[in-house]
Structures are given as C-alpha cells and as structure tokens.
N, C-alpha and C positions, 0 to 999 in steps of 0.2 A: 512479749513478742511484738514485733513491728508488723502493723497491718500492711497487706500488699497495696501497691499503688493502684488507684482506680484506673479503669481502662480509659483510653483517649475518648473524649466526648464526641459522639457522632454529629453534634451540632456545630463543632468547630470546622472552619474551612480545612480542606485536605492538607494544605501546606502547614497550617498550625498543628494539625495532628501528627504530621511527619516530624516536626520540630519537637513536639512533646515526647513522642516515643523515642526519638534519638537521644534526647536529654536523659530520659530514664535509663537508657542503655549505657550512658556515660561515654558516648563517643562524640568526636568533633564532626563538624561539617566536612572537613577534609577526609576523615576516615570513611564517612558515609559515601562521599564522592568516589574515593578510591575503590571501595567495594562494589560500587555500581558501574565503575568505568566511566564516570562523568567528571566534570570539573567542579571545583568548589563553588564557583560562580553560579553554576546550574543549581546546586543544592540551595544556595542562598536565595535565589529567585523563587524556587519552589516554596520554600518556607515562608517567604514574605508575601506570597500570593501573586507575585509579579508574573510568574510562569505557571501555566496550568498543567495539571497532569490529566490528560484526556485519552491516553492510550492504555487499554487494560494490561497489555504486556509490560509496560513500564510500571504501572501500579503494582503488578504482581512482583516485579523485581525489587521494588522498594520495600514492599511488605516482607519479602523473603529475607532481606538484609536486616530489617527491623525485628524479625522473628514473630510476626503477627499474621493473621489471616487477611487476605486482601479486603474482605468485607469490613474490616476495622477502618480501612482508609476510604472505601467507597461511600459516596453520599447515600444516606438511607431515606431521605425524604422525597426522593424522586420516584414517581410511579410511571411505569411504562406499559403501554398496551402491546402485547406480544405481536410480532410480525407473523401473521398467519401464513402457513404453507411453506415457509422457508426452512423450518426445521425438518419437515418431512422431505423437502427437496434435497437438503444436504445429506440426509440419510440415504436417499436413493443414489446420489453421487458416490457416497462412501461404499455402498454395496457394489457399484460398478467398478470402483477402484480396487475392491477386495478380490476381484476375480483374477485368476492367474491362468489364462489359456495357454495351452501348449500345442505344438504342431500336430500332435496325435488327437487332439480334441476334434470331435465332429461338430461343426457349426450347425445351428438349427436350420439354416438355409445357405445356399451359395453366397459367398461374399459379394457385396455391392461393388460395381466397377469403381475404380479410384476417382474417375471424373465425377461420378454421382456423389461420392463421399466428399470430394473437394467442394462441390456446390453447397452441400449441406453445412460443411464447416464454415464456408464463407458467409452463409446466412447467419450462423451462430455468432461469428465475429461481428457482423453488422449489428446484430442485436446488442452485443457488448458495447460497441462504440456509441450506441444510442442510450447506454445505461439501462437497458431492459434486462436487468439481472434475473428477475424471476423467470423470464422466458429462456434465458441462457441455461439456467438450472434445470428447466424442463427438457431442454434439448440434449444436455450433456450425457446423461446415462446411456441413451441409445447410441450417440455418437462415439463415446468411449468404447462401447461394446463392439460396434460394427467396424470401426477403424482398426481396432485391435485384432479382430478376426481376419480382416483383409490382410493385415501385416503378417499374422501368424500363418495364414493359409498359403499366401503367395507373395512373400515380401519383395517389394521393389523399392527403388529410391523414392518414388512418389509416395508410396504408403508409409515409408519411414518418415518422410517430411510431414505427412498428415498426422502421424502419431505424435510427433513432437509438438506440433501446433495445437492439437486438441488437449494435450496435457498442459500446455502453456495456458490455454484458455481456462481450463479447470482451475489451475493454480491461482491465476489472477482474480477470478471471480470468487473463489473461496477466501482469499485474503481480504477482499472487500467485505465479506460476510463474517469476518472475525473467526473463521475456522482455520486457524493458522497451522495446527498439527496436520490436518487433512490436506491443506495446501502444500505443506512440505512433502507429503507422500506423493502427491501428483507431480511436484517439481522433480523429485528424485526419480520418478518413472520417466519423466521427460529426458533427464540426463542419461538414464540407462538405455533409452531408445535411440540415442544419437549415432551409435555405431562408430564413434570416434571422428565423425565428419566435423570439420571446423565450423561450417555454417550452422549445422543443426545444433552443435554444442553451444554456439553463440546465442541462438534463439532460446535454447533451454536454460541457459544461465540467467536470462532476464527474469523469468518467474521464480527461479531458484533464489535469486537475490531478494526478491520481494517477500518470499516466504520466510527466508532467514531473518530479514529485518522485522517482520511481524512477530517472530519468535525472540526478538531482541538479540540477534546474533550478527551484529553489524560487521565485525571483523571477518567472519566467514563469508558474508555477502560480498564484501569488498574484494577478498582474495579470489572468489569464484569468478566475478565479473572481469577483474583485471586480467586474470589468466586467460579467460575465453577471448577477450579483446586482443591480446597479444598473439594468440594462436591464429585468430582470424586475419589480423591485419598487422603483421610485424612492422611494416614500413609503408604507410599510405603513400599513394602516388596519383598522378592525374589519370593513370590507366585503371585505377581501382573502380570496380562497378559501384554505382550509387547505392545499391542495396547493402553492399558490404560496408560502405562508409556509414550508412544509417545504423546498421547493426552495431558497429564498433562505437559509434557515438552514443547510442542507447546504453550500451554496456558501461561506458565511462561515466555517463550520467548517473546510472544506478550505483556505480562504485563511489561516486562523489557523495551521493545522499547517504550511503552506508557509512562512509567515513565521518560524516557529520553526526550521525547517531552515536558514534564512538567518541565524540568531542575531539576528533582529529582535524582541526581547522586547516592545517597546512595541506594535508592530503586531499581534503575536500575541495579546496580552492584550486589546487594543481590539476586534479582530475576534471573539475568543471571547466577549467581553461582549455584543457586538451579536447574535451567534448565540444566546446564552443568553436574551436578551430575547424572541426569536422562539420559542425552545423553551418558555419559561414560558407564553407565550400559547397554545401548542398543547397542552402537557402530554404525558405519556408514554402516553396511551391509544391503542390501535390505531385506525387510521382506514382505512376501505375505499378512500378515494381517495388514499391515501399512496403507492400504487404500490410501487416498490422502494427507498423512501428510509429509512423507519424512523427519522425524525428526532424528537427531543424533548430534554428536559432531561438525561436520562441520557447520550445520545450526545454532548452538549456536554461533560459532565463527563468522559467517557472521553477525549475529544479534549484537554481541559485536562491530563489526566494525561500524555498523549503529548507535549503541548507542553512541560510541565515537564521531562519526560525529555530532550527535544531541547535544552532550554536548560541542562541540567546540574543541575537542582534535583530530585535523586532523592527526597529526603524528602517534598517537596511532591507529587511525582508519586505516590508510594505512598499518601500520605494521601488525595489526591483519588480515586485508584483504589479504595481501601477504602470511601470514602463512596459512590461510584457503584455498586459491585458488591454492596453490602448494602441498596440501596434497592429499592423495589417495581418500578422500571422495568427493572432488570437482567434478570430472567427473561423479560421480554417481548421482548427483543431476539432477533434470529435467532441460531441456533447459530454461524453463520459469524462474525458480528460479535463475539460473546462470546469465542469461541476466538481470533480474530485479536487482540483486545485483550489477552488473557492472554499471547500470544506477544510482543506489543509491550512489555508491562510487565516482561518478564524483564530488559531492559536496566537499568531503574530499580533493581530489586532487586540486580543485580550491582554497579551503581555505588554502591549503599548498603552494599555489603559483606555481603549476605545471600544467598549461593547456595542455601541451603535453601529460602527463599521463592521464588527464581527457579525452582528445580526443581519445587516444588509447583504453581506457575502453569502450567508445561508439562504436568504430569500431569493437572491439572484440564481444561486445554484439550483434551487427548487424549480425556478422557471425554466432553466436550461434543460435539466434532466431530473424530473421528480423522483424517479426510482432511486437515483443516487443518494438523495437526502432521506428518502422514506424507508429504504431497506438497509442502509449501512449503519452498523453500530457506531462507527466513528462520527457520523453526522449527528446521531442522537446524543453522543457524548459532547460534541461541540455545542449543540443547541442547549443542552443542560447547563453547560458552563456559562453561556450567555444569559440564560434565565436567572442564574444565581447572582448575577451582578446587580440585579434590581429590576424595577419596572421596565418592561420591554415594549417597543413600539407595537402597534396593532398588527402589522403584517408578520412580525416575528411571533406574536402570540397566536395568530391564526395558524401559522406553520406548526407551532408546537401542538395545537389542538388537533390538527390534521394528522400529524405523526402519532399522537397519543401520549404526549408528555405533559405531565402536570406536576406542580410542586405542592406538597402538603402544606 
C-alpha cells in the first residue's frame, strides 16, 4: 500500500505550499487559475512568492480549490493579541441588524426627529472619516434601531435617505473589520431601503460592491455598480448636479476595482478612464454637497494604483501611488481614506521586492490614523507579510509590538 502524501509543511512560504498542494492534485497552474477566476500569471507570482496572499477571502478560495482547510495555508508561527472589544461590538451590530420592525410594532419611545437623527449620523460618519472604527461600532446599534423606527413609524424621503446612509456606514465599517457576511447583510438592507430611487440606489450600491468584493464576488460587484451608475446618470452633462457626478464616479471606480479582482484588465481600465473623466470635471476641491463620498481625480488615481496591484503590475501601482500621494489632492482626503490606501499599497511594495517601502507605508498609515492599522485584520496581515521578509526597521518592529504581533 502506498503511504499518503505528507501534508504541506507549515514552515514553507504560503506560495510554496500552494504549489506543493497543486502538484499533488495533478493540476496545472492554468487549471488552478481558471478555477479561481484568475490569470496564470497571477498563480505563477503567488507560487514564486512575488505576489503575497494577504486577504483571508482569497486564501479561503485557493484552499477550497485545493481541497484543504484554509489553516493549511495560513502561517502558523504568527501570534496575535486579540483586539479587545471589537468582537462584542460586532455582535451588538449583528443583533441590531437581526431586528425586523414592522409598522405595527410599538417603539419604546416616540421616534427622534429626522433632523436629530441626521446630526447623530453625521457625527458617526465624521468618526468613520477619522478612522475611529471602535467609536463607530459603539454608535451603530442605537443609530440602526432609531433610524429604522423613524422610517417604520412615519416614513419620509428624509428618513429613507438616513436609513440607506446608516446601512452604508455599517457595511463599510464591517468590511474593514473582516465581517464580510454581516457586511453583505447590511448592504442588502440598504438596497431594500432605496424604494427604487436612483440616487438612494446609487448610494446603496457602493457598500454592496465593497461587501461583494470582500466575499470574492467581483463580477457581481461590477454588475451592481455599473447598473446603478447607468440608472443615475445615463448621459452626464454640464447641468448634472455635482453630487450626482461624484456618485457616478464613485460607482465607476468601485466597478473598476471589482473588474481588477476578476483579472479583467480591459474592463478595469475602461471603467477607471470613465471615472477619471468625471473626476476631472469635478476636481479635488471639497464640496459641501459631496456628503460622504470625497470623489475626485486623486481618488481615481489611488484606485488605479490598487487596480494595477490586483492585476500584478506592481511597478505601475507604485508609480501611480507616488504620483497621487504627492499631489495637492492627497492631504484633502479623509484620514481613513489615506491610511486605508497605504495599507493597500503594501502588497505592491512587497510584490516589487521592497519590504522597506512596505513597512514605511504601514508606519505612515499608523501616524495618519492609528485605529486603521490597529483594528483592521488587513493591516495585521500586511504587517505580518512585512515581518516575514526578514529583519524589520525599528519603527516597524515598534508598530508590530504595539499591535500585538510577534513571530515565534
């Protein structure tokens, strides 16, 4: 009798383990790529260690194709200090989302005036833009409950807008905290609350796309955002309100990123180009009617850097990133947006073989918005990947110690 093959060694880099398991299955890199919806070049770079696997959803997809538990691929020598309080906060948001009030339900007290709810929601969005995610999670359960009661008790256009916006906030925060399934539920609620209104649908499609991408459903994310953009803005003109241009541009940017996650380079570049045209028309100047969007030429350039990273063009990604982050629009972006982008660009630096630049990006992100690096699983994964490249500079080591990451 032939002895079974030993399991892939946990001491091997993740790419080598993927190659080892693929070989044992007797499938080619092209077959693995096809089953994952990726390119053969992507698989080659993963197996050679040129491209890092730092998203849990992607690791889970690769493990499913290879027929193993994700734990077989995940590094086992990394020790993490749990993020205290966030698990309980996520559970409280889950409980709030699990409620299904009906018009016959008696609220515990009269609903708050929409203007008061609007101010509370603006405060929560301000906390989000400053990457105060634990604070947002504390605010969300009561906001969800109170806005939903106001909409159920005496629904108006204003309360419907508030409901979509609070579900959007919940979705985007949950995506950051790696609670993708719960984020998708919040995004689905946002879509259900739109009442078919094109503007509300456009707003709701933004977090829906982010939740779908977090679940590795890029094609669905692309379809949802393109459809919403076309409904909102069939033919842009000079008479189009700036807020609608910003909404359509944000949707096209999200669609372009989603296309890149599906390795559809042509669609990604075309959609980014269309978004760039809208960004140029608007400029990077702050607009009081822009709401929570912050759309402009700089946000499109940052998205192009992420797109190039997803498509395996690390040098192009870094060049685009450097151009965008040295322009006048960069400091006008929210702290959350800037820190999140710096975390995203770590992968491009690592793919380009520059762990020093990857570490610097994380340290700068931590200076801009500490909660973005210290509460997000994606930041921890990126920092783990940097630490595994070898001895790290003192500031990167200090950040790891602050976050609670050590290598055995």
